[in-house]
C-alpha positions as CSV (number, residue, x, y, z in Angstrom):
1,L,74.4,-53.4,-19.5
2,A,71.9,-55.6,-17.2
3,A,71.6,-55.5,-14.0
4,K,72.0,-59.1,-11.8
5,N,69.3,-58.2,-9.5
6,T,66.3,-57.5,-11.8
7,T,64.0,-57.8,-8.6
8,N,65.0,-54.4,-7.2
9,P,63.0,-51.8,-9.3
10,R,65.5,-48.8,-8.5
11,Q,68.2,-51.1,-10.4
12,G,66.4,-52.4,-13.3
13,H,68.2,-52.8,-16.7
14,V,69.5,-51.2,-20.2
15,L,69.4,-53.7,-22.9
16,I,71.0,-52.1,-26.0
17,A,71.8,-53.8,-29.0
18,M,74.6,-52.2,-31.7
19,G,74.7,-51.3,-35.3
20,N,71.6,-50.2,-37.6
21,Q,69.9,-53.4,-36.5
22,G,69.9,-52.1,-32.8
23,L,68.2,-48.8,-33.5
24,P,64.8,-50.2,-32.2
25,T,66.3,-51.2,-28.6
26,R,67.4,-47.6,-28.5
27,V,64.2,-46.1,-29.3
28,L,61.9,-48.5,-27.6
29,A,63.6,-47.9,-24.0
30,A,60.2,-47.4,-22.7
31,R,58.6,-50.7,-24.1
32,L,61.8,-52.8,-22.9
33,R,61.5,-51.0,-19.6
34,N,65.1,-49.8,-19.8
35,R,66.3,-47.3,-17.4
36,W,68.0,-44.9,-20.3
37,T,68.9,-44.9,-23.8
38,Y,71.5,-43.8,-26.0
39,V,71.7,-41.1,-28.3
40,G,74.5,-39.0,-30.2
41,D,75.6,-37.8,-33.7
42,G,77.3,-40.8,-35.1
43,I,79.1,-41.7,-32.1
44,A,78.5,-45.4,-32.8
45,P,76.7,-47.4,-35.4
46,G,73.0,-47.1,-35.3
47,Q,72.9,-44.4,-32.7
48,L,71.1,-41.2,-34.0
49,P,71.3,-37.7,-32.6
50,A,68.8,-36.6,-30.1
51,S,67.1,-34.2,-32.5
52,R,65.9,-37.2,-34.7
53,F,64.7,-39.3,-31.8
54,I,62.4,-36.2,-30.7
55,R,61.5,-35.0,-34.4
56,D,61.1,-38.1,-36.2
57,F,60.1,-40.7,-33.7
58,R,58.2,-38.4,-31.2
59,F,60.5,-40.2,-28.7
60,R,58.7,-38.8,-25.5
61,R,55.4,-40.0,-26.6
62,I,56.7,-43.7,-27.0
63,A,54.9,-45.6,-23.7
64,A,55.5,-49.0,-22.7
65,D,52.3,-50.2,-24.1
66,A,52.7,-48.1,-27.5
67,A,51.7,-50.2,-30.6
68,L,54.6,-51.0,-32.7
69,Y,54.7,-50.2,-36.5
70,A,57.7,-50.3,-39.0
71,V,59.1,-50.1,-42.5
72,V,61.5,-53.1,-43.3
73,G,64.4,-53.1,-45.6
74,N,68.1,-53.2,-46.2
75,P,69.3,-50.6,-46.5
76,V,66.3,-48.5,-44.8
77,I,67.9,-46.5,-41.8
78,H,67.8,-43.3,-43.7
79,S,63.8,-43.8,-45.0
80,R,61.6,-41.1,-44.9
81,S,58.5,-43.1,-43.8
82,P,58.9,-42.9,-39.9
83,V,58.8,-39.0,-40.1
84,M,55.6,-39.1,-42.1
85,H,54.0,-42.1,-39.8
86,N,55.1,-41.0,-36.9
87,A,53.5,-37.4,-37.3
88,G,50.3,-39.0,-38.5
89,F,50.2,-40.9,-35.1
90,A,50.7,-37.9,-33.1
91,A,48.3,-35.9,-35.1
92,L,45.7,-38.6,-34.7
93,G,46.5,-39.0,-30.9
94,L,47.6,-42.6,-31.3
95,K,49.8,-44.3,-28.8
96,A,51.9,-46.0,-31.8
97,V,55.5,-45.5,-33.0
98,Y,57.0,-46.7,-36.3
99,L,60.4,-47.5,-37.0
100,P,63.0,-48.4,-39.4
101,L,63.8,-52.2,-39.4
102,E,67.2,-53.1,-41.3
103,A,66.7,-56.9,-41.1
104,R,69.5,-59.3,-42.4
105,D,67.1,-61.4,-43.9
106,V,63.2,-62.4,-44.4
107,G,63.8,-64.9,-41.2
108,D,65.3,-62.4,-39.1
109,F,62.5,-60.0,-39.7
110,V,59.8,-62.6,-39.1
111,A,61.2,-63.5,-35.7
112,F,61.8,-60.2,-34.7
113,A,57.9,-59.3,-35.8
114,R,56.2,-62.1,-34.0
115,A,58.4,-61.8,-30.8
116,M,57.5,-57.8,-30.9
117,R,54.0,-58.3,-31.6
118,L,54.2,-56.1,-34.6
119,G,51.1,-54.2,-35.5
120,G,51.9,-53.5,-39.3
121,V,54.8,-53.1,-41.6
122,S,55.7,-51.4,-44.8
123,I,58.0,-53.4,-47.1
124,T,61.0,-51.9,-49.1
125,A,63.7,-53.6,-51.3
126,P,64.8,-56.3,-50.9
127,F,61.7,-58.1,-49.2
128,K,58.7,-57.4,-51.3
129,I,58.5,-60.8,-52.9
130,G,60.4,-63.0,-50.1
131,L,57.7,-61.9,-47.4
132,M,54.8,-63.1,-49.7
133,P,55.1,-66.7,-48.3
134,H,54.8,-65.7,-44.7
135,V,51.4,-63.8,-45.3
136,H,48.2,-65.5,-44.4
137,V,46.2,-63.5,-47.2
138,I,47.2,-62.0,-50.3
139,D,44.9,-58.9,-51.8
140,P,44.5,-59.5,-55.5
141,L,46.2,-56.4,-56.8
142,A,49.4,-57.7,-54.9
143,K,48.9,-61.2,-56.4
144,Q,48.8,-59.6,-59.7
145,V,52.0,-57.3,-59.1
146,C,53.8,-60.5,-57.5
147,A,54.7,-58.0,-54.6
148,I,53.5,-56.7,-51.3
149,N,54.4,-53.5,-49.8
150,T,52.5,-53.3,-46.7
151,I,51.5,-56.1,-43.9
152,T,48.7,-55.3,-41.8
153,V,48.1,-57.6,-38.7
154,R,44.4,-58.5,-37.7
155,D,43.9,-60.9,-34.7
156,G,47.5,-62.6,-35.7
157,R,46.9,-62.7,-39.0
158,W,49.2,-61.1,-42.0
159,L,47.4,-59.5,-44.6
160,G,49.6,-58.7,-47.8
161,A,48.6,-55.5,-50.0
162,N,50.2,-53.6,-52.5
163,T,49.6,-49.9,-52.3
164,D,52.4,-49.0,-55.1
165,V,49.9,-49.0,-57.7
166,E,47.7,-46.3,-56.4
167,G,50.7,-44.7,-55.0
168,F,51.9,-44.2,-58.6
169,L,48.7,-43.4,-60.2
170,A,47.6,-40.6,-57.8
171,P,49.9,-38.0,-58.8
172,L,50.0,-38.8,-62.6
173,V,46.2,-39.1,-63.3
174,R,45.9,-35.6,-61.9
175,R,48.2,-34.3,-64.7
176,I,47.1,-36.4,-67.8
177,S,44.7,-38.9,-68.9
178,L,46.4,-42.3,-69.6
179,E,43.7,-43.9,-71.7
180,G,45.8,-44.3,-75.1
181,A,48.8,-42.4,-73.6
182,R,52.3,-43.7,-74.8
183,V,54.4,-44.5,-71.4
184,S,57.8,-45.7,-71.8
185,V,58.7,-47.3,-68.4
186,I,62.4,-47.9,-67.4
187,G,63.5,-50.7,-65.6
188,A,62.3,-54.5,-65.4
189,G,62.1,-55.2,-61.6
190,G,59.3,-54.9,-59.0
191,A,58.9,-51.1,-59.1
192,A,58.5,-51.4,-63.0
193,R,56.1,-54.2,-62.5
194,A,54.0,-52.2,-60.3
195,V,53.8,-49.2,-62.5
196,A,53.1,-51.2,-65.8
197,V,50.0,-53.0,-63.8
198,A,49.0,-49.5,-62.8
199,L,49.3,-48.0,-66.1
200,A,47.4,-51.3,-68.1
201,S,44.6,-50.6,-65.3
202,R,44.1,-47.1,-67.0
203,R,44.5,-48.4,-70.6
204,A,47.8,-46.7,-71.4
205,K,50.1,-48.1,-74.2
206,V,52.9,-49.5,-71.8
207,T,56.6,-50.2,-73.2
208,I,59.2,-51.6,-71.1
209,C,62.7,-50.7,-71.8
210,A,65.3,-52.4,-69.8
211,R,68.7,-53.8,-70.3
212,K,67.6,-56.9,-69.4
213,T,65.3,-57.8,-72.3
214,D,63.8,-61.3,-71.2
215,E,62.6,-59.1,-67.9
216,A,61.0,-56.4,-70.0
217,R,59.1,-58.8,-72.1
218,A,57.9,-60.9,-69.2
219,I,56.5,-57.5,-67.6
220,A,55.2,-56.3,-71.3
221,D,53.5,-60.0,-71.6
222,L,51.8,-59.5,-68.0
223,V,49.9,-56.3,-69.0
224,G,49.7,-56.4,-72.9
225,G,52.3,-54.1,-73.7
226,S,55.6,-54.5,-75.5
227,A,59.4,-54.4,-74.8
228,G,61.4,-51.3,-76.1
229,D,64.7,-50.0,-76.9
230,F,66.7,-49.0,-73.7
231,P,67.0,-46.1,-73.2
232,P,63.9,-45.2,-75.0
233,R,64.1,-43.1,-78.3
234,P,63.0,-39.8,-78.8
235,S,59.3,-39.3,-79.7
236,S,58.3,-42.7,-78.6
237,W,56.6,-41.8,-75.4
238,D,54.4,-39.3,-73.9
239,V,55.2,-40.2,-70.3
240,L,58.2,-41.4,-69.3
241,V,58.8,-43.7,-66.2
242,N,62.3,-44.2,-64.1
243,A,61.6,-47.3,-62.1
244,T,65.4,-48.0,-61.6
245,P,67.6,-46.7,-58.8
246,V,69.3,-44.9,-61.3
247,G,69.5,-41.0,-60.1
248,S,69.3,-41.8,-56.2
249,E,71.7,-40.9,-53.8
250,K,73.6,-44.4,-53.9
251,T,73.4,-44.4,-57.9
252,P,73.8,-41.1,-59.1
253,G,73.2,-40.2,-63.0
254,T,70.4,-40.7,-65.4
255,P,68.8,-43.7,-67.1
256,M,68.5,-41.5,-70.3
257,G,72.1,-40.3,-70.8
258,N,72.5,-38.1,-73.4
259,V,69.1,-39.2,-75.2
260,P,66.8,-36.2,-75.7
261,L,63.4,-35.6,-73.4
262,D,60.7,-34.6,-75.6
263,G,57.5,-36.2,-74.1
264,A,55.0,-34.5,-72.0
265,I,55.5,-35.9,-68.6
266,V,58.8,-37.3,-66.8
267,F,58.0,-39.5,-63.6
268,D,60.9,-40.4,-61.6
269,L,60.4,-42.6,-59.0
270,V,63.6,-42.1,-57.0
271,Y,62.6,-39.5,-54.0
272,A,66.1,-38.9,-52.5
273,P,67.4,-36.7,-53.7
274,A,64.1,-35.0,-54.4
275,D,65.3,-33.3,-57.5
276,T,67.4,-35.7,-59.7
277,E,69.4,-35.3,-62.9
278,L,66.5,-36.8,-64.9
279,L,63.8,-34.1,-63.5
280,R,66.5,-31.4,-63.9
281,S,66.9,-32.5,-67.5
282,A,63.3,-32.7,-68.2
283,R,62.6,-29.4,-66.7
284,A,65.1,-28.2,-69.1
285,A,63.5,-29.5,-72.2
286,G,60.4,-28.3,-71.4
287,C,58.4,-31.2,-70.0
288,Q,56.4,-31.5,-66.8
289,T,58.2,-33.3,-64.1
290,I,56.8,-35.4,-61.0
291,G,59.2,-36.7,-58.2
292,G,59.1,-39.8,-56.3
293,I,58.2,-38.1,-53.0
294,E,54.6,-37.4,-54.4
295,M,54.6,-41.5,-55.0
296,L,55.9,-41.9,-51.7
297,I,53.2,-40.0,-49.8
298,A,50.5,-41.0,-52.0
299,Q,51.1,-45.0,-51.1
300,A,51.8,-44.2,-47.4
301,E,48.6,-42.5,-47.1
302,R,46.9,-45.5,-48.4
Protein backbone atom coordinates (compact mmCIF):
# COMPACT_ATOMS: atom_id res chain seq x y z
CA LEU A 1 0.00 0.00 0.00
CA ALA A 2 1.42 3.40 -0.97
CA ALA A 3 -0.02 6.56 0.53
CA LYS A 4 -0.90 9.36 -1.88
CA ASN A 5 0.27 12.12 0.46
CA THR A 6 3.93 11.27 1.12
CA THR A 7 4.62 14.76 2.51
CA ASN A 8 2.83 13.87 5.72
CA PRO A 9 5.37 12.07 7.93
CA ARG A 10 2.55 10.62 10.02
CA GLN A 11 1.12 8.86 6.98
CA GLY A 12 4.15 7.41 5.19
CA HIS A 13 4.06 4.25 3.06
CA VAL A 14 4.44 0.48 3.03
CA LEU A 15 6.03 -0.98 -0.11
CA ILE A 16 5.92 -4.78 -0.27
CA ALA A 17 6.77 -7.04 -3.22
CA MET A 18 5.22 -10.50 -3.24
CA GLY A 19 6.83 -13.91 -3.60
CA ASN A 20 10.29 -15.16 -2.67
CA GLN A 21 11.84 -12.40 -4.77
CA GLY A 22 10.03 -9.87 -2.60
CA LEU A 23 11.64 -11.03 0.66
CA PRO A 24 14.11 -8.07 0.77
CA THR A 25 11.21 -5.59 0.81
CA ARG A 26 9.88 -7.26 3.95
CA VAL A 27 13.22 -7.44 5.78
CA LEU A 28 14.43 -3.99 4.73
CA ALA A 29 11.46 -2.14 6.16
CA ALA A 30 13.68 0.45 7.88
CA ARG A 31 15.86 0.99 4.81
CA LEU A 32 12.76 1.44 2.61
CA ARG A 33 11.24 3.63 5.35
CA ASN A 34 8.13 1.46 5.51
CA ARG A 35 5.73 2.14 8.36
CA TRP A 36 5.48 -1.59 9.06
CA THR A 37 6.23 -4.98 7.52
CA TYR A 38 4.48 -8.34 7.34
CA VAL A 39 5.55 -11.66 8.84
CA GLY A 40 3.78 -14.98 9.08
CA ASP A 41 4.32 -18.71 8.90
CA GLY A 42 3.71 -19.41 5.22
CA ILE A 43 0.69 -17.16 4.95
CA ALA A 44 1.95 -15.77 1.63
CA PRO A 45 4.86 -16.67 -0.70
CA GLY A 46 8.04 -14.97 0.52
CA GLN A 47 6.59 -14.35 3.97
CA LEU A 48 8.63 -15.73 6.86
CA PRO A 49 7.74 -16.30 10.52
CA ALA A 50 8.66 -13.59 13.02
CA SER A 51 11.09 -15.98 14.73
CA ARG A 52 13.22 -16.18 11.59
CA PHE A 53 13.11 -12.41 11.09
CA ILE A 54 14.48 -11.89 14.58
CA ARG A 55 16.87 -14.88 14.77
CA ASP A 56 18.23 -15.19 11.21
CA PHE A 57 18.12 -11.59 10.01
CA ARG A 58 18.47 -9.75 13.36
CA PHE A 59 15.57 -7.60 12.17
CA ARG A 60 15.58 -5.23 15.15
CA ARG A 61 19.18 -4.22 14.34
CA ILE A 62 18.51 -3.19 10.71
CA ALA A 63 18.72 0.60 10.54
CA ALA A 64 17.82 2.78 7.56
CA ASP A 65 21.52 3.22 6.73
CA ALA A 66 22.52 -0.44 7.23
CA ALA A 67 25.01 -1.80 4.70
CA LEU A 68 23.47 -4.48 2.49
CA TYR A 69 25.02 -7.87 1.65
CA ALA A 70 23.42 -10.99 0.22
CA VAL A 71 23.63 -14.44 -1.30
CA VAL A 72 22.20 -14.68 -4.83
CA GLY A 73 20.90 -17.87 -6.37
CA ASN A 74 17.78 -19.68 -7.53
CA PRO A 75 16.50 -21.27 -5.41
CA VAL A 76 18.11 -19.63 -2.37
CA ILE A 77 15.37 -18.78 0.11
CA HIS A 78 16.43 -21.58 2.51
CA SER A 79 20.18 -20.84 2.36
CA ARG A 80 22.09 -21.18 5.65
CA SER A 81 24.37 -18.26 4.73
CA PRO A 82 22.19 -15.44 6.18
CA VAL A 83 22.21 -17.11 9.60
CA MET A 84 26.02 -17.26 9.66
CA HIS A 85 26.78 -13.82 8.26
CA ASN A 86 24.15 -11.92 10.24
CA ALA A 87 25.42 -13.57 13.43
CA GLY A 88 28.92 -12.43 12.45
CA PHE A 89 27.76 -8.86 11.80
CA ALA A 90 26.03 -8.80 15.19
CA ALA A 91 29.09 -10.18 17.00
CA LEU A 92 31.29 -7.50 15.44
CA GLY A 93 28.78 -4.72 16.05
CA LEU A 94 28.50 -3.94 12.34
CA LYS A 95 25.53 -1.99 11.03
CA ALA A 96 24.83 -4.45 8.21
CA VAL A 97 22.39 -7.11 7.03
CA TYR A 98 22.76 -10.16 4.77
CA LEU A 99 19.79 -11.44 2.74
CA PRO A 100 18.92 -14.27 0.32
CA LEU A 101 18.20 -12.86 -3.16
CA GLU A 102 16.25 -15.19 -5.41
CA ALA A 103 17.02 -13.62 -8.78
CA ARG A 104 15.20 -14.45 -11.99
CA ASP A 105 18.42 -14.13 -14.02
CA VAL A 106 21.77 -12.33 -14.02
CA GLY A 107 20.29 -9.06 -15.29
CA ASP A 108 17.64 -9.11 -12.57
CA PHE A 109 20.30 -9.37 -9.87
CA VAL A 110 22.63 -6.74 -11.40
CA ALA A 111 19.80 -4.20 -11.58
CA PHE A 112 18.84 -4.81 -7.94
CA ALA A 113 22.46 -4.73 -6.71
CA ARG A 114 23.19 -1.39 -8.35
CA ALA A 115 19.90 0.22 -7.35
CA MET A 116 20.27 -0.88 -3.72
CA ARG A 117 24.04 -0.17 -3.51
CA LEU A 118 24.91 -3.71 -2.51
CA GLY A 119 28.17 -3.92 -0.54
CA GLY A 120 28.99 -7.50 -1.52
CA VAL A 121 27.42 -10.80 -2.43
CA SER A 122 27.95 -14.54 -2.13
CA ILE A 123 27.05 -16.43 -5.31
CA THR A 124 25.52 -19.85 -5.65
CA ALA A 125 23.94 -21.83 -8.50
CA PRO A 126 23.15 -20.96 -11.22
CA PHE A 127 25.06 -17.66 -11.29
CA LYS A 128 28.71 -18.51 -10.56
CA ILE A 129 29.67 -18.31 -14.23
CA GLY A 130 27.03 -15.92 -15.56
CA LEU A 131 28.07 -13.07 -13.27
CA MET A 132 31.74 -13.15 -14.35
CA PRO A 133 31.30 -10.70 -17.28
CA HIS A 134 29.79 -8.14 -14.90
CA VAL A 135 32.84 -8.06 -12.62
CA HIS A 136 35.60 -5.48 -13.09
CA VAL A 137 38.42 -7.61 -11.67
CA ILE A 138 38.61 -11.40 -11.21
CA ASP A 139 41.29 -12.97 -9.00
CA PRO A 140 43.64 -15.56 -10.55
CA LEU A 141 42.16 -18.52 -8.68
CA ALA A 142 38.63 -17.69 -9.84
CA LYS A 143 39.93 -17.41 -13.41
CA GLN A 144 41.42 -20.89 -13.12
CA VAL A 145 38.18 -22.32 -11.74
CA CYS A 146 36.17 -20.30 -14.30
CA ALA A 147 33.63 -19.41 -11.61
CA ILE A 148 33.20 -16.82 -8.86
CA ASN A 149 31.36 -17.29 -5.59
CA THR A 150 32.01 -13.86 -4.06
CA ILE A 151 31.79 -10.26 -5.25
CA THR A 152 33.22 -7.49 -3.11
CA VAL A 153 32.36 -3.89 -3.99
CA ARG A 154 35.14 -1.31 -3.60
CA ASP A 155 34.57 2.30 -4.73
CA GLY A 156 31.90 1.14 -7.17
CA ARG A 157 34.09 -1.57 -8.69
CA TRP A 158 33.06 -5.24 -8.47
CA LEU A 159 35.87 -7.63 -7.48
CA GLY A 160 35.24 -11.33 -8.15
CA ALA A 161 36.80 -14.13 -6.11
CA ASN A 162 36.37 -17.85 -5.42
CA THR A 163 36.57 -19.07 -1.83
CA ASP A 164 35.26 -22.57 -2.64
CA VAL A 165 38.80 -23.86 -3.22
CA GLU A 166 40.11 -22.89 0.22
CA GLY A 167 36.78 -23.78 1.81
CA PHE A 168 36.99 -27.30 0.41
CA LEU A 169 40.60 -27.84 1.44
CA ALA A 170 40.30 -26.54 5.02
CA PRO A 171 38.45 -29.53 6.56
CA LEU A 172 40.22 -32.09 4.36
CA VAL A 173 43.87 -31.20 5.01
CA ARG A 174 43.26 -31.52 8.74
CA ARG A 175 42.56 -35.21 8.19
CA ILE A 176 44.92 -36.39 5.44
CA SER A 177 48.05 -35.44 3.52
CA LEU A 178 46.84 -34.97 -0.04
CA GLU A 179 50.17 -35.24 -1.84
CA GLY A 180 50.01 -38.48 -3.82
CA ALA A 181 46.57 -39.38 -2.45
CA ARG A 182 44.11 -40.94 -4.91
CA VAL A 183 41.00 -38.76 -4.99
CA SER A 184 37.91 -39.60 -7.02
CA VAL A 185 35.55 -36.66 -7.62
CA ILE A 186 31.96 -37.47 -8.56
CA GLY A 187 30.48 -34.86 -10.88
CA ALA A 188 31.63 -32.57 -13.67
CA GLY A 189 29.97 -29.25 -12.88
CA GLY A 190 31.28 -26.03 -11.33
CA ALA A 191 31.70 -27.58 -7.88
CA ALA A 192 33.72 -30.48 -9.28
CA ARG A 193 35.93 -28.03 -11.16
CA ALA A 194 36.72 -26.05 -7.98
CA VAL A 195 37.40 -29.29 -6.07
CA ALA A 196 39.72 -30.56 -8.82
CA VAL A 197 41.72 -27.31 -8.86
CA ALA A 198 42.00 -27.45 -5.06
CA LEU A 199 43.22 -31.05 -5.08
CA ALA A 200 45.73 -30.43 -7.87
CA SER A 201 47.20 -27.53 -5.89
CA ARG A 202 48.08 -30.10 -3.17
CA ARG A 203 49.47 -32.62 -5.70
CA ALA A 204 46.75 -35.20 -5.27
CA LYS A 205 46.09 -37.77 -8.02
CA VAL A 206 42.70 -36.60 -9.29
CA THR A 207 40.14 -38.74 -11.11
CA ILE A 208 36.90 -37.16 -12.34
CA CYS A 209 33.95 -39.57 -12.47
CA ALA A 210 30.76 -38.41 -14.18
CA ARG A 211 28.04 -39.57 -16.52
CA LYS A 212 29.01 -36.78 -18.92
CA THR A 213 32.36 -38.14 -20.03
CA ASP A 214 33.33 -35.15 -22.18
CA GLU A 215 32.88 -32.74 -19.25
CA ALA A 216 34.78 -35.13 -16.98
CA ARG A 217 37.72 -35.26 -19.40
CA ALA A 218 37.75 -31.46 -19.72
CA ILE A 219 38.14 -31.00 -15.97
CA ALA A 220 40.67 -33.82 -15.74
CA ASP A 221 42.76 -32.22 -18.51
CA LEU A 222 42.63 -28.86 -16.71
CA VAL A 223 44.33 -30.28 -13.60
CA GLY A 224 46.47 -33.02 -15.10
CA GLY A 225 44.18 -35.76 -13.83
CA SER A 226 42.19 -38.51 -15.51
CA ALA A 227 38.57 -39.40 -16.23
CA GLY A 228 37.32 -42.55 -14.52
CA ASP A 229 34.34 -44.86 -14.24
CA PHE A 230 31.02 -43.63 -12.89
CA PRO A 231 30.50 -44.48 -10.11
CA PRO A 232 34.11 -45.00 -8.97
CA ARG A 233 35.20 -48.62 -8.62
CA PRO A 234 36.12 -50.13 -5.22
CA SER A 235 39.81 -49.95 -4.26
CA SER A 236 40.35 -47.05 -6.71
CA TRP A 237 40.36 -44.16 -4.23
CA ASP A 238 41.69 -42.96 -0.89
CA VAL A 239 39.32 -39.98 -0.80
CA LEU A 240 35.89 -39.85 -2.43
CA VAL A 241 34.24 -36.46 -3.04
CA ASN A 242 30.59 -36.04 -4.01
CA ALA A 243 30.36 -32.80 -6.01
CA THR A 244 26.82 -33.45 -7.27
CA PRO A 245 23.46 -32.49 -5.70
CA VAL A 246 22.54 -36.18 -5.25
CA GLY A 247 21.79 -36.67 -1.57
CA SER A 248 20.30 -33.22 -1.07
CA GLU A 249 16.77 -32.56 0.13
CA LYS A 250 15.67 -31.93 -3.47
CA THR A 251 17.60 -34.91 -4.93
CA PRO A 252 17.65 -37.72 -2.36
CA GLY A 253 19.72 -40.86 -2.74
CA THR A 254 23.42 -41.60 -3.14
CA PRO A 255 25.62 -41.18 -6.23
CA MET A 256 27.42 -44.45 -5.40
CA GLY A 257 24.38 -46.72 -5.59
CA ASN A 258 25.34 -50.12 -4.16
CA VAL A 259 29.06 -49.83 -4.94
CA PRO A 260 31.13 -50.66 -1.81
CA LEU A 261 32.91 -47.82 -0.02
CA ASP A 262 36.39 -48.97 0.94
CA GLY A 263 38.62 -45.89 0.97
CA ALA A 264 39.81 -43.70 3.84
CA ILE A 265 37.60 -40.58 3.61
CA VAL A 266 34.24 -39.72 2.05
CA PHE A 267 33.55 -35.97 1.63
CA ASP A 268 29.99 -35.03 0.63
CA LEU A 269 29.62 -31.37 -0.43
CA VAL A 270 25.85 -31.55 0.17
CA TYR A 271 25.04 -29.70 3.41
CA ALA A 272 21.25 -30.00 3.58
CA PRO A 273 20.59 -32.49 5.05
CA ALA A 274 23.71 -32.51 7.19
CA ASP A 275 23.75 -36.31 7.29
CA THR A 276 23.29 -37.73 3.79
CA GLU A 277 22.73 -41.31 2.72
CA LEU A 278 26.29 -41.37 1.33
CA LEU A 279 27.77 -40.29 4.66
CA ARG A 280 25.74 -42.86 6.59
CA SER A 281 26.89 -45.63 4.22
CA ALA A 282 30.50 -44.46 4.51
CA ARG A 283 30.43 -44.53 8.31
CA ALA A 284 28.90 -48.00 8.27
CA ALA A 285 31.79 -49.11 6.02
CA GLY A 286 34.38 -47.69 8.43
CA CYS A 287 35.34 -44.58 6.43
CA GLN A 288 35.99 -41.16 7.93
CA THR A 289 33.37 -38.66 6.77
CA ILE A 290 33.20 -34.92 6.12
CA GLY A 291 29.86 -33.18 5.60
CA GLY A 292 29.23 -30.19 3.37
CA ILE A 293 28.53 -27.91 6.33
CA GLU A 294 32.26 -27.87 7.13
CA MET A 295 33.04 -26.55 3.66
CA LEU A 296 30.16 -24.07 3.84
CA ILE A 297 31.53 -22.59 7.06
CA ALA A 298 35.14 -22.52 5.85
CA GLN A 299 34.36 -20.73 2.58
CA ALA A 300 31.99 -18.34 4.39
CA GLU A 301 34.77 -17.36 6.83
CA ARG A 302 36.99 -16.48 3.91
